[in-house]
N, C-alpha and C positions, 0 to 999 in steps of 0.2 A: 503493499499500499504506499504510494506514494504523498509525500505530505504536500499541501496546498498552498503553493506558493500565489500570494496577496501581489494584485495590483490596484494602488488607488486613483479615481478619478481626480480631475480637478475639483467636483462639490466636494469630493469629501477627504480632502488634503490637510485636517487639523494635525499640525505637527505633534500637539502633545498625544493625539492618540497615535500617529504611527510611534511616535520615540517610545509610548508605554508598549505597544506590540512587540519593537524592536529592541527592547531589552529583556522581553520575554523569551527571545528568539525567534521571533517569527519572522518567516522573509519577504519585509515587501518593500516595492519600488512604487515611486510616484511618477505622474505623470511629467512633474518636475524631474526626477531624477533619470528619464529616459527623453529629454527633450520630444514630449509629446505635448506641450502647454498649447491650447487653443486650436487641437483639433477637435476632430468632430465625435459624436458618441460612438457610432459606427469604427471610427478606424481608431479608436481606443479599444473596442469590444473586438477587431481585428489585431490588434497590436496583442494585446493578451492571451489571444487563442495560439498565435502564431510563437509567443513564449512561453505558452505552457501555464499561464497565470490564471486567475481567477480576478474576475476585479469586483471591484468594491466600490460603491455609490449611494449617496443619499440620494441621487437625482430617480428615483423608483418609478415615478409615470414611463419618464422617454425608456429608460432601459428594458422593463417590462414589455413594452411596447415592441422595442428592436427584439428582444426574445420572441417575442408571438409570430412577428413579421418573417424572422429567420424558419420557423418552427413550420409555417404555412409554404413556405419556397421549398422545405426540406432538407433546412440545412443545419447547422449546427453554431455553436460557442463555447470557449472553455471555463464558463460558470459565471453565474453571477450572484453577488451575495449584495443583499438591497436591507436598507435600512432607513426609517424616517427620520429627517434631521430634526435636531431640538427634542426629539424627543426622550431620548437617553443621556444621561452621561457618557465619559468616557468610560470609566470603571465598568460600568453596564456594560459599554458596547467592546470593550476589550475581553470583557467574560464569556459574550455571547462569542464572540468572534475566536476564542480560545477552545470553545467547547465546539465549534461547529467545526475549525479543522482536525482538533483529535478524533473525530468521531469519522470525519469522511476525509475520501480519499481524493488528488485528484481527477481521476478517473470517475469514480462517482458524480462529481460537480462537473462534468463536460454536458453541456446542452441544459442543464438545470438552472434553474432561480432557487435561491433560498432567502426567505424575509427574516432577518436579524432577530426579528421579534418571536421567533419562535425557539429562538437560541439560546434569550434571556429568559432566567428564572427570578 
């Protein structure tokens, strides 16, 4: 089972959140880290898939729409984790992400959307 590698889109690049995950040895890259700032959501999703990463975003509506569009076309993606912005604190988000990545593999995330609210207790 290969560990989920996370790719944060522009909407979710909270430095404290990213650093909290990195301090717990979670492999996290942001769009700023890889020079993908100001690219479209589709380009971000494509980059994540090409680099075996699961994208994390607070942009629930647009990424869920992309997910649905890809499925209708018979296509896939590397996986999407969605969380509502401003609903949870960094500690709750971090615990949810840790629980998710310690439960699911990269392979299990392919083509899937996970709502972080399902992983926060």
